[in-house]
N, C-alpha and C positions, 0 to 999 in steps of 0.2 A: 504494500500500500504506500502511496506517495503522499507525504504530508505537505500541506500548503499553509505556510506560516507567514505572519505579518512581516517578518524580516527577510522573507525569501527574495523579494525583488531587489533589495539592497545587496543581499549576498550575491545575487546573480550579476548585478552591475559591477561589483568588485571583481568577481571571477572573470568577467568579460573585459576588464581593464578600463571601465569608465572612470575609475578613481585612480588611475595610474597602474603601473605594472605590479603584478603580484608574484612574489617569490615563494614557490611551493617548497615546503619542507623536504629536504633530501635532494634538492637541486642546488646548483652553484650559481652565484651572482654572475650575471653577464652571459649565462648559457640559456638559450630559449627553452621553455618547457617542452616544446615539440621535439627537441633533440633527444629526449629520453625515451626509452622503450615504453610501450603501452603497459607491459607487465609491471615495470618499476613505478609508473605513475598510478596504476590501479592500486598498488600496495600503499601509496601515499594519500589516496583520496584526492588526487590531482585533477587538473582540468579535463583530462582525457579519460578519467575513470568513469565507470558506471556508478551511479549513486542512487540513493533511495530518498533523499530529501535534505533540505538545508539544516544546518545545526540550529537547534532550538534555543541554545543558551550560549552566553559568552564563556570562553575557556577560563576567564578570570573568576567565574562563579563556581568553578569546580572545587570539590572537597575531596580529600584523600579517601579512597575506597576503604570502607571499614572492613573489619574481619568478617569472614563468612560464617554463618549466613547473615545477610543484611536484611533488617526489618525496618521499613519506612513507609511513608504514605505520600500521595500527591493530592493537593487540595482541590483541584478543579480539572475539568476536561481541557486538554491542550497544554497543561503544565508539565514540567519535566524536572528531573534532578540529574546533575552532571557530576560524575566521579572521575578522579585521576588515579592512575596507577603506573608505576615504572616497570617497563618490560625490556628485557635484554634480547639480543639476537638469539633465535632458536627457541625462545619461550613459547609455550602454548597456553593461552588463557581460555578457560571454559566457563561459560555462563549459563545459568538456568533461572528463568524468571517465572514467578507464580503470582497470582492475584485472585482473591475470592470472587470479585465482580469486576466488570469493565473489560476494556481491551487495552492492555498495556504492551508496549514494545520496548525492546532493548537494542541499542545501537553501539557500535565500536568505531571510534575515530582515531586517525593516525596522529603522531606527534606534530608539533609545529603550529597548533591552532592559536588564534588570537581573537580579538573582539570582532564578531561578525565576519569571520574569515571566509564564509561561503564554502566550507569544506563539505565533502560528501562522505557518507559512512563507508567503511571498508568491509564491514560485516554487520549483519542484523538478523534478528528473529522478530518478525512483526505479524505473522499470521499463523493460524492453526491453534490447536489446543494447548493448554498449559501442561507441563512447563514448556516455555519457549526457550529453546536451548541453542547455543552456538559455540563453536570453538574457532580460534584464530591463531595461526602460527606466525611469529614475528620474523620477517625476512632478515637475512644476514646484515643488510646495510641500513636498516631502519629501526634501530633501538631508540628508546626514549620514553617520554611520558605519553601514554595513551589515555583516551577518554571514553568512559562508559556512560551512556545516557539512557535513562528510563523515562519513557514518554507516555502520557495518558492520552491515547488516541481517542478513546470513547469511554466516558465515565471517569470516576476518580475514587480514591480511597487507598487502602493499604496494599503493599506488595512485599514479596520476599525475593531476594536475589542471592543464589548460591554461586560461589565462584572458586576456582582453583587455578594456580599457575604451575605448570610442569616445565622445568628448565631443561636446557641442554639438548634440544632436538638437533640432529645432524641433517643438513640439506641432502635430499635424495634426488636432486635434479641431475639429469644426464647432460653431458656436453657433447660437442661435435664428434670427438673421438669415439664415443660410445654409440653413435647413431647406427641403427640397423638398416642394412641395405635391403630394399624391397623394390618390386616392380608394380607399376600401376596396371589395373585398378587395385585398390585396397578395400576389403570388406571384412572386418574382424572385430571381435570383442576384446576390449582392453580393460584390464583390471588395474585401477588406480588405488594404491593403499593409503591408509590414513597416516601419511608422513609428510614432513615439511617439504614443499615444492616437489613432491613425487611426480615423475614425468616419464613419458616415452618419447623417443626421438627417432625419426625415420629419414633416410635419404633415398632419393629416386631421381632418375634422369628424365628431363622433360625438354622437348625440342621447342624452338621458338615458334611463335604464332599458334600455340596450343592454349586451350583453356583448362585450368585446374579447378575442379569443384570439390569442396570439402564439406562434409556433413558429420556432426557429432551428436549423438543422442545418449544422455547419461541419466543418472538417478535424480529424483526430484529434490532431494535434500543436499545436493552437492553443487559446487561451482568449479567447473573445468574450463580451460581455455585452449585454443589452438592457434599456433603461430607458424607462418611460412617464411623461411629465410632464403635469401638468394644464394646462388653459387658463389663460392669464395668466402663464405662466412667462416671465421676462424673459431669463434666461441659465442655461445648464446648467453653467457653469464654477465658480461658488462652491462651496466644500466643504460648505456647509450646505444646498444645494438638495436637497430630497427628492422622489424620484419617487413616483407613486401606486402603481406596481407595478414589479417588476423580476425578472430572471433573471440571477444573477451567480455561478454556481458555478465550478468549476475546469476547465471544458471549453468547447468552442464549440457545444455542444448545450444550448439553453436554451428554456424555455417558461413561460408564465404565463397566467392568466385574470384579467381585471379587469371588474367590474360597475360601469358608470357610474351613479352615483346619479341618481334623478329630480331634475330641476332643475339638473343639472350638464352640460348640453349645451355644446359649444364645440369649439375647435381643440385637439386633443391632439398631443403631440410624442413620437415614438418614436426613441430613439437606439440604434444598433448601434455598439459601440465595442470596439476591440482592447485587451486586457490583455496578452496575449503571443501570438506567432506571427503567421501571415498566411495568406491563401488565400481561396478561394471559399466562400460560405455561402448556403444557401437560406433566405430569409426569407418566412414566410407569416403574414399578419395577416387575420383575418376578424372580422365582427361579426354578432351575432344578437340576438334578443329575450332579455332577461334572464329566466330561468325564474321562474315564479310561486312564491311561498312555499307549501309544502304546507298543506293545510287541517287545522285542528285540531278538526274537528267530532266530535260524540259518536259512539261506536260504535253505541249503541242506547239507547233509554229517554229519558224526558222530563226526568229529573233525574239528579244524580250517583249516587244510590243505585241507580237502575234501570240506569244505565250500568255501574256496578261489578258488578252481578249478571250482566249480559249478558257482560261480559268474563270473569268467573269461569267462567261456563257454557261459553264457547268454549275457555277454557284447560284446564279440567278437565271434560269432558263426562261 
């Protein structure tokens, strides 16, 4: 569910640069946000991430996350409470929200927030029965103070929040050297474990002027992404490595189409990576001839005037 808050328009204006440039946490001054990979920006709640709503509170209002279980209340519909908690690289935070009445949501925001920063949530549990549970693994380069928001979407009253932090998860992401050689088409079931940045990486040859179509169908409670990297990619790990195409919304169902330019034949790399959750996903990758551009020939007539007359006659007989 997407929340519409009174601060939303101001947050959007800030995010779009109406009040000057915005430096997203985890990026360097003077480096455009677009220079960073969509996976890196997604983990920061950056401008290119998928989001579920504008931050309801100022980060300045955050209080330290009390010991679990947290027992508190919200006074009115639309109100919220914001907590802060320090997390290190590899930490996994698990949250479970309960409430006797009403519709309460829990959201996780990345470090670097400020007053009305326009940030978007990097993880959330906002629908379904209680407990509304989620877990999030902190990427290796984005440790710091995270924010947990409990939001009264419908109704108000008391709530309970259970939480744990499990430290020391090792990154399970595969790099170029571990890519599996495959031939297109691909149609297989891939099991993604519940591990930090668990991934599968494939390499396959595609000729120029071909169309690559990627479809991923995964479990409802997971968030998997797919990224396609160009020939010559040395590593997928650096935060500035850009895929040529991607599907990185907020679910495990992703798809995209990429037309390989003429003269760009070579080994392409396809990465399927876990953002949250785990389970089996069906991955389908096909290739076909790139469709020819439509003809721009004349409708009728030997010159522009004759063509315009013919068009007018067909439009208004």
